[in-house]
GUDO-851776 format. One line per field, with one value per residue (C-alpha): residue number from 1; x, y, z. Coordinates in nm, 2 decimals. Each point is the difference from the previous one (the first is absolute). Layout:
residues N
logu <- NUM/...
x <- X/...
y <- Y/...
z <- Z/...
***
This chain:
residues 736
logu <- 1/2/3/4/5/6/7/8/9/10/11/12/13/14/15/16/17/18/19/20/21/22/23/24/25/26/27/28/29/30/31/32/33/34/35/36/37/38/39/40/41/42/43/44/45/46/47/48/49/50/51/52/53/54/55/56/57/58/59/60/61/62/63/64/65/66/67/68/69/70/71/72/73/74/75/76/77/78/79/80/81/82/83/84/85/86/87/88/89/90/91/92/93/94/95/96/97/98/99/100/101/102/103/104/105/106/107/108/109/110/111/112/113/114/115/116/117/118/119/120/121/122/123/124/125/126/127/128/129/130/131/132/133/134/135/136/137/138/139/140/141/142/143/144/145/146/147/148/149/150/151/152/153/154/155/156/157/158/159/160/161/162/163/164/165/166/167/168/169/170/171/172/173/174/175/176/177/178/179/180/181/182/183/184/185/186/187/188/189/190/191/192/193/194/195/196/197/198/199/200/201/202/203/204/205/206/207/208/209/210/211/212/213/214/215/216/217/218/219/220/221/222/223/224/225/226/227/228/229/230/231/232/233/234/235/236/237/238/239/240/241/242/243/244/245/246/247/248/249/250/251/252/253/254/255/256/257/258/259/260/261/262/263/264/265/266/267/268/269/270/271/272/273/274/275/276/277/278/279/280/281/282/283/284/285/286/287/288/289/290/291/292/293/294/295/296/297/298/299/300/301/302/303/304/305/306/307/308/309/310/311/312/313/314/315/316/317/318/319/320/321/322/323/324/325/326/327/328/329/330/331/332/333/334/335/336/337/338/339/340/341/342/343/344/345/346/347/348/349/350/351/352/353/354/355/356/357/358/359/360/361/362/363/364/365/366/367/368/369/370/371/372/373/374/375/376/377/378/379/380/381/382/383/384/385/386/387/388/389/390/391/392/393/394/395/396/397/398/399/400/401/402/403/404/405/406/407/408/409/410/411/412/413/414/415/416/417/418/419/420/421/422/423/424/425/426/427/428/429/430/431/432/433/434/435/436/437/438/439/440/441/442/443/444/445/446/447/448/449/450/451/452/453/454/455/456/457/458/459/460/461/462/463/464/465/466/467/468/469/470/471/472/473/474/475/476/477/478/479/480/481/482/483/484/485/486/487/488/489/490/491/492/493/494/495/496/497/498/499/500/501/502/503/504/505/506/507/508/509/510/511/512/513/514/515/516/517/518/519/520/521/522/523/524/525/526/527/528/529/530/531/532/533/534/535/536/537/538/539/540/541/542/543/544/545/546/547/548/549/550/551/552/553/554/555/556/557/558/559/560/561/562/563/564/565/566/567/568/569/570/571/572/573/574/575/576/577/578/579/580/581/582/583/584/585/586/587/588/589/590/591/592/593/594/595/596/597/598/599/600/601/602/603/604/605/606/607/608/609/610/611/612/613/614/615/616/617/618/619/620/621/622/623/624/625/626/627/628/629/630/631/632/633/634/635/636/637/638/639/640/641/642/643/644/645/646/647/648/649/650/651/652/653/654/655/656/657/658/659/660/661/662/663/664/665/666/667/668/669/670/671/672/673/674/675/676/677/678/679/680/681/682/683/684/685/686/687/688/689/690/691/692/693/694/695/696/697/698/699/700/701/702/703/704/705/706/707/708/709/710/711/712/713/714/715/716/717/718/719/720/721/722/723/724/725/726/727/728/729/730/731/732/733/734/735/736
x <- -3.50/-0.03/0.34/0.07/0.00/0.25/-0.13/0.04/0.09/0.15/0.31/0.04/0.07/0.34/-0.01/-0.08/0.16/-0.28/-0.22/0.19/0.03/-0.37/-0.08/0.25/-0.14/-0.40/0.11/0.15/-0.27/-0.34/-0.17/-0.17/0.14/-0.25/0.14/-0.20/-0.02/-0.17/-0.24/0.15/0.36/-0.07/0.15/0.25/0.39/0.07/-0.28/0.02/0.00/0.29/0.26/-0.16/-0.05/0.35/0.13/-0.22/0.14/0.33/-0.01/-0.19/0.33/0.18/-0.18/0.16/-0.33/-0.25/-0.37/-0.30/-0.15/-0.32/0.02/-0.34/-0.02/-0.26/-0.10/-0.16/-0.22/-0.12/-0.15/-0.25/0.22/-0.10/0.25/0.04/0.20/0.20/0.12/0.18/0.17/0.11/0.12/0.19/0.16/0.12/0.16/0.20/0.10/0.10/0.19/0.19/0.14/0.34/0.00/0.25/0.09/-0.21/-0.32/0.08/-0.27/-0.25/-0.35/-0.16/-0.25/0.23/0.07/-0.32/-0.39/-0.12/-0.33/-0.18/-0.29/-0.17/-0.17/-0.19/0.06/-0.07/-0.06/-0.24/-0.19/0.04/-0.26/0.14/0.36/-0.13/-0.18/0.32/0.20/-0.24/0.02/0.38/-0.03/-0.20/0.29/0.25/-0.23/0.08/0.32/0.19/-0.25/0.11/-0.05/0.00/0.16/0.30/0.12/0.30/0.02/0.26/0.26/-0.20/0.08/-0.24/-0.14/0.21/0.31/-0.10/0.15/0.36/-0.07/-0.04/0.28/0.24/-0.10/0.01/0.35/0.15/-0.16/0.13/0.38/-0.06/0.06/-0.15/-0.33/-0.02/-0.39/-0.04/0.31/-0.12/-0.35/0.19/0.22/-0.35/-0.14/0.29/0.05/-0.41/-0.04/0.32/-0.18/-0.30/0.17/0.21/-0.32/-0.15/0.28/0.01/-0.38/0.10/0.28/-0.25/-0.29/-0.16/-0.07/0.37/0.15/-0.23/0.13/0.36/-0.01/-0.20/0.23/0.31/-0.15/-0.12/-0.18/-0.32/-0.29/-0.11/0.30/0.00/-0.34/-0.02/0.32/-0.09/-0.32/0.19/0.23/-0.25/-0.19/0.30/0.09/-0.35/0.03/0.31/-0.16/-0.30/0.23/0.23/-0.27/0.11/0.35/0.21/-0.09/0.35/0.13/-0.29/0.05/0.36/-0.08/-0.27/0.26/0.25/-0.31/-0.03/0.36/0.04/-0.33/0.11/0.34/-0.13/-0.25/0.28/0.17/-0.32/-0.07/0.33/-0.04/-0.31/0.16/0.25/-0.25/-0.18/0.34/0.08/-0.33/0.04/0.34/-0.09/-0.33/0.23/0.25/-0.31/-0.15/0.29/0.06/-0.33/0.01/0.32/-0.09/-0.31/0.26/-0.04/0.25/0.24/-0.03/-0.35/-0.05/0.25/-0.21/-0.33/0.09/0.17/-0.31/-0.23/0.20/0.09/-0.39/-0.07/0.27/-0.12/-0.35/0.10/0.23/-0.34/-0.19/0.28/0.04/-0.04/-0.18/0.19/0.32/0.17/0.27/0.23/-0.04/0.19/0.31/-0.22/-0.15/0.35/0.15/-0.28/0.06/0.37/-0.07/-0.24/0.29/0.24/-0.20/-0.10/0.35/0.10/-0.26/0.09/0.37/-0.08/-0.22/0.24/0.25/-0.19/-0.06/0.36/0.13/-0.32/0.19/0.33/-0.07/-0.16/0.31/0.21/-0.19/-0.02/0.39/0.18/-0.05/-0.01/0.30/0.18/-0.09/0.14/0.34/-0.01/-0.02/0.22/0.06/0.09/-0.37/-0.01/-0.03/-0.20/-0.25/0.00/-0.06/-0.31/-0.14/0.11/-0.18/-0.32/-0.06/0.08/-0.23/-0.27/0.07/0.00/-0.33/-0.17/0.15/-0.06/-0.39/-0.01/0.12/-0.23/-0.24/0.24/-0.01/0.38/0.18/0.17/0.36/-0.07/-0.17/0.31/0.23/-0.18/0.02/0.35/0.04/-0.16/0.21/0.31/-0.11/-0.05/0.35/0.14/-0.15/0.21/0.31/-0.04/-0.04/0.30/0.22/-0.13/0.09/0.33/0.09/-0.02/0.15/0.26/-0.21/-0.24/0.28/0.09/-0.36/0.00/0.32/-0.10/-0.35/0.14/0.33/-0.19/-0.32/-0.05/-0.19/-0.33/0.06/0.11/0.29/0.32/0.19/0.39/0.01/0.27/-0.16/-0.03/0.20/0.10/0.19/-0.32/-0.25/0.23/0.02/-0.36/-0.08/0.26/-0.14/-0.38/0.17/0.20/-0.33/-0.16/0.25/-0.02/-0.35/0.01/0.31/-0.23/-0.38/-0.10/-0.37/0.07/0.06/0.32/0.28/0.33/0.31/-0.02/-0.05/0.25/0.26/-0.06/0.03/0.30/0.19/-0.12/-0.07/0.29/0.26/0.21/0.32/0.36/0.13/0.25/-0.30/-0.21/0.30/0.05/-0.41/0.04/0.28/-0.16/-0.32/-0.21/-0.23/-0.39/-0.09/0.25/-0.27/-0.28/-0.25/-0.15/0.03/-0.32/-0.20/-0.09/0.17/-0.37/-0.06/0.31/-0.04/0.34/0.30/0.25/0.25/-0.25/-0.12/0.37/0.04/-0.30/0.08/0.34/-0.19/-0.27/0.25/0.22/-0.33/-0.13/0.30/-0.03/-0.34/0.19/0.26/-0.23/-0.18/0.32/0.13/-0.36/0.02/0.34/-0.11/-0.31/0.25/0.22/-0.28/-0.13/0.32/0.19/0.22/0.32/0.10/0.05/0.39/-0.02/-0.23/0.23/0.30/-0.18/-0.07/0.36/0.19/-0.26/-0.02/0.19/-0.22/-0.32/0.14/0.09/-0.38/-0.12/0.24/-0.11/-0.39/0.04/0.18/-0.31/-0.22/0.17/0.02/-0.37/-0.10/0.26/-0.21/-0.35/0.13/0.14/-0.32/-0.19/0.25/-0.06/-0.36/-0.03/0.23/-0.12/0.33/-0.14/-0.20/0.26/0.22/-0.27/0.11/0.36/0.30/0.14/-0.35/-0.08/0.33/-0.09/-0.34/0.11/0.28/-0.26/-0.22/0.18/0.06/-0.33/-0.13/0.24/-0.10/-0.38/0.06/0.22/-0.28/-0.27/0.19/0.07/-0.38/-0.07/0.25/-0.13/-0.34/-0.22/-0.05/-0.30/-0.27/0.03/-0.23/0.24/0.29/-0.13/-0.03/0.36/0.16/-0.28/0.08/0.39/-0.05/-0.22/0.28/0.26/-0.19/-0.06/0.37/0.05/-0.25/0.09/0.34/-0.02/-0.35/0.02/-0.24/-0.11/0.14/-0.35/-0.08/0.24/-0.14/-0.36/-0.22/0.05/-0.26/0.06/-0.24/0.02/0.14/0.32/0.11/-0.17/0.09/-0.28/0.19/-0.04/0.32/0.19/-0.15/0.07/0.36/0.04/-0.16/0.25/0.28/-0.11/-0.02/0.36/0.11/-0.16/0.14/0.34
y <- 6.31/0.29/0.22/0.23/0.27/0.32/0.18/-0.26/0.14/-0.33/0.05/0.38/0.27/-0.11/-0.37/-0.05/-0.34/-0.20/0.22/-0.08/-0.37/-0.02/0.19/-0.22/-0.29/0.09/0.07/-0.32/-0.24/0.20/0.07/0.28/0.28/0.22/0.35/0.20/0.35/0.30/0.21/0.30/-0.07/-0.03/0.28/0.09/-0.02/-0.14/-0.25/-0.32/-0.20/0.13/-0.15/-0.33/0.05/0.10/-0.30/-0.24/0.13/-0.01/-0.36/-0.11/0.16/-0.29/-0.26/-0.13/-0.10/0.16/-0.14/0.19/0.05/0.20/0.30/0.06/0.35/0.01/0.36/0.01/0.26/0.11/0.34/0.13/0.06/-0.25/-0.29/0.09/0.33/-0.16/-0.30/0.22/0.19/-0.32/-0.15/0.33/-0.02/-0.36/0.07/0.28/-0.24/-0.22/0.24/0.11/-0.35/-0.08/-0.31/-0.22/0.05/-0.29/0.14/0.38/0.03/-0.26/0.15/-0.07/-0.20/-0.26/-0.07/0.08/-0.01/0.30/-0.03/0.28/-0.05/0.23/-0.12/0.22/0.10/-0.27/0.22/0.21/-0.23/-0.36/-0.12/0.12/-0.10/-0.37/0.01/0.15/-0.26/-0.27/0.11/0.02/-0.37/-0.09/0.13/-0.26/-0.31/0.01/0.18/-0.27/-0.02/0.18/0.37/-0.07/0.21/-0.23/0.13/-0.21/-0.35/-0.14/-0.20/0.00/-0.27/-0.28/-0.07/-0.29/0.19/0.31/-0.07/-0.10/0.29/0.26/-0.16/0.06/0.34/0.11/-0.16/0.20/0.31/-0.03/-0.07/0.33/-0.15/0.10/-0.18/-0.17/-0.07/-0.17/-0.23/-0.08/-0.10/-0.23/-0.14/-0.05/-0.14/-0.22/-0.15/-0.08/-0.13/-0.23/-0.13/-0.06/-0.17/-0.20/-0.11/-0.10/-0.22/-0.15/-0.10/-0.13/-0.26/-0.11/-0.02/-0.40/0.01/0.11/-0.25/-0.28/0.11/0.02/-0.36/-0.14/0.15/-0.17/-0.36/0.13/0.23/0.16/0.09/0.36/0.08/0.37/0.10/-0.10/0.13/0.35/-0.01/-0.02/0.28/0.21/-0.02/0.10/0.29/0.13/0.02/0.19/0.25/0.03/0.07/0.20/0.24/0.31/0.00/0.16/-0.11/-0.05/-0.17/-0.21/-0.11/-0.07/-0.20/-0.18/-0.09/-0.12/-0.20/-0.17/-0.05/-0.16/-0.20/-0.12/-0.08/-0.22/-0.20/-0.02/-0.32/-0.19/0.16/-0.11/-0.35/-0.04/0.09/-0.25/-0.27/0.11/-0.01/-0.32/-0.14/0.11/-0.14/-0.33/-0.01/0.10/-0.30/-0.25/0.11/0.02/-0.37/-0.12/0.15/-0.14/-0.35/0.03/0.06/0.36/0.24/0.15/0.35/-0.02/-0.15/0.25/0.30/-0.13/-0.07/0.35/0.16/-0.19/0.05/0.36/0.06/-0.17/0.19/0.36/-0.13/-0.07/0.31/0.21/-0.17/0.08/0.35/0.25/0.33/0.23/-0.11/0.01/-0.25/-0.09/-0.40/0.01/-0.16/-0.28/-0.07/0.04/-0.25/-0.22/0.03/-0.05/-0.33/-0.15/0.07/-0.15/-0.31/0.00/0.02/-0.27/-0.24/0.09/-0.07/-0.33/-0.12/0.11/-0.19/-0.32/0.02/0.09/-0.32/-0.23/0.08/-0.02/-0.35/-0.10/0.11/-0.18/-0.31/0.03/0.09/-0.18/-0.37/0.05/0.24/-0.29/-0.25/0.17/0.09/-0.40/-0.05/0.28/0.04/0.28/0.10/-0.01/0.39/0.03/-0.20/0.17/0.33/-0.15/-0.12/0.32/0.17/-0.18/-0.05/0.37/0.11/-0.21/0.09/0.40/-0.04/-0.18/0.26/0.32/-0.16/-0.06/0.36/0.19/0.03/0.21/0.28/0.06/0.25/-0.10/0.05/-0.24/-0.24/-0.03/-0.01/-0.26/-0.22/0.07/-0.12/-0.33/-0.06/0.11/-0.26/-0.28/0.08/-0.01/-0.35/-0.12/0.17/-0.12/-0.39/0.06/0.10/-0.26/-0.26/0.18/-0.04/-0.39/0.02/-0.26/-0.25/0.06/-0.07/-0.31/-0.12/0.10/-0.19/-0.31/-0.01/0.01/-0.19/-0.29/-0.02/-0.06/0.17/-0.18/0.11/-0.37/-0.06/-0.06/-0.36/0.04/-0.32/0.12/0.13/0.36/0.28/0.13/0.33/0.10/-0.05/0.21/0.25/0.02/0.01/0.28/0.19/-0.03/0.10/0.29/0.11/0.01/0.21/0.26/0.01/0.08/0.24/0.31/0.12/0.01/0.18/0.32/-0.22/0.13/-0.21/-0.13/-0.20/-0.18/-0.37/0.06/0.14/-0.29/-0.27/0.14/0.05/-0.30/-0.30/0.03/-0.26/0.02/0.19/-0.09/0.15/0.23/0.13/0.08/0.18/0.22/0.06/0.13/0.19/0.18/0.05/-0.08/-0.23/0.13/-0.13/0.20/0.25/0.08/0.12/-0.10/0.18/0.17/-0.12/0.24/-0.06/-0.04/-0.29/-0.18/-0.33/-0.15/0.18/-0.15/-0.05/-0.18/-0.21/-0.12/-0.09/-0.19/-0.15/-0.14/-0.11/-0.18/-0.18/-0.11/-0.16/-0.17/-0.15/-0.27/-0.07/-0.05/-0.21/-0.21/-0.06/-0.09/-0.23/-0.19/-0.01/-0.17/-0.23/-0.10/-0.05/-0.21/-0.22/-0.06/-0.09/-0.31/-0.05/0.12/0.25/-0.03/-0.02/-0.27/-0.22/0.02/-0.07/-0.30/-0.14/0.07/-0.13/-0.29/-0.14/-0.30/-0.09/0.06/-0.25/-0.25/-0.01/-0.02/-0.30/-0.18/0.04/-0.16/0.32/0.20/-0.20/0.04/0.39/0.00/-0.20/0.27/0.28/-0.15/-0.02/0.34/0.11/-0.17/0.18/0.31/-0.03/-0.13/0.24/0.30/0.16/0.31/0.09/-0.06/0.24/0.28/0.09/0.04/-0.21/-0.07/-0.09/-0.24/-0.17/-0.07/-0.13/-0.22/-0.15/-0.09/-0.15/-0.18/-0.32/-0.04/0.05/-0.27/-0.25/0.07/-0.04/-0.34/-0.13/0.02/-0.15/-0.28/0.01/-0.04/-0.26/-0.23/-0.07/0.30/0.13/0.18/-0.17/-0.08/0.31/0.26/-0.23/0.05/0.35/0.07/0.02/0.27/0.18/-0.07/0.18/0.28/0.07/0.00/0.27/0.20/0.01/0.13/0.25/0.12/-0.08/0.22/-0.11/-0.09/-0.18/0.22/-0.14/-0.05/-0.24/-0.23/0.00/-0.09/-0.25/-0.37/-0.24/-0.39/-0.24/-0.36/0.08/0.14/0.36/0.30/0.39/0.30/0.20/-0.10/0.15/-0.14/-0.35/0.03/0.06/-0.28/-0.24/0.14/-0.07/-0.37/-0.08/0.14/-0.20/-0.34/0.08/0.02
z <- 3.88/0.23/0.02/0.25/-0.23/-0.09/0.35/0.24/0.34/0.11/-0.24/0.03/-0.26/-0.09/-0.04/-0.35/-0.05/0.08/-0.19/-0.33/0.09/0.09/-0.35/-0.20/0.17/-0.07/-0.38/-0.01/0.12/-0.08/-0.31/0.15/0.25/0.18/0.11/0.22/-0.03/0.15/-0.22/0.14/-0.10/-0.37/-0.18/0.28/-0.06/0.35/0.02/0.23/-0.32/-0.19/0.18/-0.04/-0.39/0.03/0.16/-0.23/-0.33/0.15/0.09/-0.37/-0.13/0.20/-0.22/-0.29/-0.16/0.20/-0.03/-0.05/0.35/0.04/0.24/0.14/0.18/0.27/0.08/0.33/0.16/-0.36/0.00/-0.20/-0.29/-0.27/-0.08/-0.33/0.08/0.25/-0.18/-0.29/0.26/0.20/-0.34/-0.09/0.35/-0.07/-0.35/0.14/0.27/-0.25/-0.20/0.29/0.07/-0.12/-0.23/-0.15/-0.36/-0.10/0.11/-0.05/-0.25/0.14/0.09/0.32/-0.17/-0.09/0.37/0.16/-0.07/0.24/0.12/0.23/0.22/0.30/0.33/0.22/0.38/0.20/0.29/-0.18/-0.26/0.11/-0.19/-0.31/0.08/0.06/-0.34/-0.18/0.15/-0.10/-0.38/0.05/0.13/-0.28/-0.26/0.17/-0.05/-0.39/0.02/-0.20/-0.28/-0.30/0.04/0.37/0.28/0.01/-0.35/-0.13/0.18/-0.19/0.20/0.30/0.27/0.04/0.36/0.05/-0.08/0.19/0.35/-0.15/-0.23/0.30/0.20/-0.27/-0.09/0.36/0.03/-0.30/0.13/0.35/-0.16/-0.17/-0.34/-0.31/-0.10/-0.32/0.05/-0.38/0.12/0.32/-0.14/-0.22/0.28/0.18/-0.27/-0.09/0.39/-0.01/-0.35/0.10/0.31/-0.19/-0.28/0.25/0.18/-0.32/-0.12/0.35/-0.05/-0.33/0.13/0.28/-0.23/-0.01/-0.35/-0.11/0.22/-0.13/-0.35/0.11/0.13/-0.31/-0.24/0.16/-0.13/-0.34/-0.23/0.16/-0.27/0.03/0.20/-0.17/0.07/0.32/0.13/-0.20/0.22/0.32/-0.13/-0.10/0.33/0.18/-0.25/0.03/0.42/-0.07/-0.24/0.25/0.31/-0.18/-0.21/0.18/-0.01/-0.24/-0.35/-0.11/0.34/-0.01/-0.37/0.05/0.31/-0.20/-0.24/0.29/0.16/-0.35/-0.07/0.35/-0.05/-0.35/0.13/0.28/-0.21/-0.29/0.10/0.05/-0.37/-0.11/0.15/-0.19/-0.31/0.08/0.02/-0.31/-0.19/0.15/-0.09/-0.37/-0.01/0.13/-0.22/-0.30/0.08/0.04/-0.34/-0.19/0.13/-0.11/-0.35/-0.06/0.10/-0.23/-0.30/-0.06/-0.14/0.27/-0.12/-0.04/0.32/0.18/-0.16/0.11/0.34/0.06/-0.12/0.18/0.33/-0.05/-0.03/0.32/0.17/-0.14/0.13/0.36/-0.02/-0.09/0.28/0.25/-0.10/0.27/-0.15/0.26/-0.14/-0.31/0.03/-0.27/-0.04/-0.32/0.18/0.12/-0.34/-0.17/0.27/-0.09/-0.41/0.08/0.22/-0.27/-0.27/0.22/0.05/-0.39/-0.08/0.24/-0.13/-0.35/0.07/0.19/-0.29/-0.27/0.21/0.01/-0.37/-0.07/0.23/-0.13/-0.35/0.09/0.15/-0.32/-0.18/0.21/-0.04/-0.38/-0.04/0.24/-0.07/-0.40/0.02/0.21/-0.23/-0.30/0.20/0.06/-0.39/-0.06/-0.38/-0.26/0.02/0.36/0.05/-0.30/0.17/0.31/-0.15/-0.17/0.34/0.15/-0.24/-0.02/0.37/0.08/-0.21/0.08/0.36/-0.12/-0.16/0.28/0.27/-0.23/0.00/0.37/0.08/-0.25/0.29/0.21/-0.26/0.05/-0.20/-0.29/0.11/0.29/-0.20/-0.22/0.27/0.18/-0.34/-0.05/0.33/-0.06/-0.31/0.21/0.24/-0.28/-0.11/0.35/0.04/-0.30/0.09/0.36/-0.14/-0.25/0.29/0.22/-0.28/-0.07/0.37/-0.04/-0.38/0.10/0.12/-0.28/-0.25/0.17/-0.01/-0.36/-0.10/0.21/-0.20/-0.33/0.09/0.17/-0.25/-0.32/-0.28/0.15/0.36/0.08/0.23/-0.20/0.03/-0.10/-0.23/-0.15/-0.30/0.11/-0.09/0.36/-0.17/-0.20/0.28/0.23/-0.24/-0.04/0.36/0.09/-0.30/0.14/0.35/-0.16/-0.19/0.34/0.14/-0.30/0.05/0.37/-0.06/-0.03/0.00/-0.35/0.03/-0.23/-0.34/-0.01/-0.21/0.20/-0.06/0.31/-0.13/-0.28/0.24/0.25/-0.28/-0.18/0.35/0.17/-0.26/-0.21/-0.02/0.31/-0.03/0.10/0.32/-0.21/-0.20/0.30/0.16/-0.33/0.00/0.35/-0.09/-0.29/0.22/-0.31/0.19/-0.04/0.34/0.19/0.08/0.24/-0.27/-0.29/-0.32/-0.12/0.34/0.29/0.34/0.18/-0.24/0.07/0.19/-0.04/-0.11/-0.25/0.26/0.20/-0.30/-0.04/0.33/0.03/-0.33/0.16/0.30/-0.22/-0.18/0.30/0.17/-0.30/-0.11/0.27/-0.19/-0.36/0.15/0.16/-0.33/-0.16/0.26/-0.02/-0.39/0.03/0.25/-0.23/-0.27/0.20/0.19/-0.34/-0.23/0.14/-0.33/-0.02/-0.20/-0.40/0.05/0.25/-0.20/-0.30/0.21/0.15/-0.37/-0.12/0.31/0.07/-0.35/0.07/0.31/-0.20/-0.28/0.28/0.12/-0.35/-0.05/0.30/0.09/0.34/0.14/-0.18/0.18/0.35/-0.07/-0.06/0.31/0.19/-0.17/0.12/0.35/0.01/-0.14/0.26/0.29/-0.17/0.03/0.35/0.14/-0.17/-0.05/-0.21/0.30/0.24/-0.18/-0.01/0.35/-0.07/-0.11/0.38/0.10/-0.28/0.04/0.38/-0.05/-0.30/0.18/0.31/-0.22/-0.25/0.23/0.08/-0.36/-0.12/0.27/-0.07/-0.41/0.07/0.26/-0.26/-0.26/0.21/0.07/-0.38/-0.05/0.25/-0.18/0.11/-0.32/-0.12/-0.20/-0.40/-0.08/0.17/-0.17/-0.33/0.06/0.13/-0.37/-0.06/0.33/-0.07/-0.34/0.17/0.24/-0.25/-0.20/0.30/0.05/-0.31/-0.01/0.35/0.14/0.26/0.15/0.36/0.25/0.26/0.35/0.14/-0.28/0.16/0.34/-0.17/0.16/-0.08/0.00/-0.03/-0.18/-0.16/-0.29/0.17/0.07/-0.15/0.07/0.02/-0.23/-0.38/-0.10/0.29/-0.08/-0.35/0.04/0.28/-0.27/-0.24/0.22/0.09/-0.38/-0.07/0.32/-0.14/-0.38/0.18
***
């Protein structure tokens, strides 16, 4: 860069502004500043180069952190005086100028060598020694060919601007100088390096975003994991990072490194979503593999805890391998959160499966307990007695221990902590107890119906469980008491839950209060006044409120309702017994018989004195007996007295006419053969014996309407009994 110099005529003597600006610009952009000096000016105080040097040094003071620039003094038109004599004089003059320049406090004691590398060379006169001049210029040119080598003419080249940024740097430097501002040259070079490095980094980032291999990776990773993702992507990133290093090599090292880090950060941020997506696929695949393997191992009958540990270890190992394959060497991303998320998902699924399996086991054993307890307990309640609750406790203990033992063995493979196992076993025992309590409360809710059923069973059946027939020999009072005792015992059993083997006085209290002899109304009033009724309470003594099924007051009310609803059954039994007695006892009372004997003694003696009356009376008895049998009088009165009288009155005349008709037929010669006549006395005797043994025996009405068939020997009835009786009547008529 050729400047106009300090003595250019174009500017004049007083125009030093541009001189300073150009000098500052040269120092800012150049590594080497050549200063022409005439040989005859060396050693002179008013030499032409003095103002230039003074200006240069003053300008350098304006730089905050000046770089070490090479000042190459070119002595023109060198005379015969050797350069070895001229150079010391020139350096001395330069040092004097440096010392005379006012310096800021920060550089007050700074030597000249910290700012400048002073070099001196000489050229002969072109006019006088042209060939020598050209030779010396050629030698000087050779020094520039290797000026940037270590020890070369350029000197310190730290912070130089590369060629790619020189145009921008020069524009910014001149702009600052024109605005007459202090030029912080290092800061300027940092600024240039920042701008250019950012441009290079942005260019490489743009190229990365449009890279075909990267676009293929980005599309493929959306569908699932990719093998070799980390190594391939690391190669792509390293390619662009190397290109950046090559292009930004000559910019400020600090800026270059900082921008490279920014480029790495942006590039890694750019590919990080794909990396996270890949990790998501790896995590999802590991979790699904864990679920599948765990289910397969459990289906094979493996222990849950062992299966969970084995599957967890294998799946986590596969995830680590996938993570290592996806790792990008330029990145140092912390994937612990993804791994922790996978671990949490596995633990959550394990816990979910464990809870589901334990719940299934618990439900299974609860169903087993319900099945093994509900029906037996209900059966024990149906046959409620003094040892009912003892049997229930024994049943509950046996079934609970069986279920607990089997359940404990079933959950051993889960490797639960002892407290959890004990809690689950206790829950199973509590469930068994709740089954019994629920069944007890269910039966207690229908206690009145059950009491009536129990009463009906005991009252209507004998000891052999046969239906009881009220024949008049049964003691209804005793039977009623036994039936009510059984019902009251059932009530006492259902009054409270007795699963804790605690003694109570419920049964004694109920029997002493409800089964004692009925008191008079006055005594009942007195007892209510004195409030000594043990059932006038809402709780039982020595019984926990939670175990009470029926309170004393409710028991009293239920017993009163029970008596009222069963009283009709007892009344019906008594009525049936009385009816049976009446239907099987046709004799008058003993007192009536005695009265008849005493009052009818004269008539009896009259019959004995006159046998004809006795014969007439006997015939009248036979006719009455025949009428009795033919009309089935006992059967007619079974439907009521009024209905019996109506039926007898409607059938009396037809029966008499039929009987007379048959007697007439027998009298006209339609007798039976001799064999039957010979048998008639025997039949007559049989008839008399039958009447003596069963005076109340009757002939069913259906026998009267039995089929009739005729034969050569006479009339024959299909019913043997009826035939026997008809023959007897005919014989008696003949005798008469």
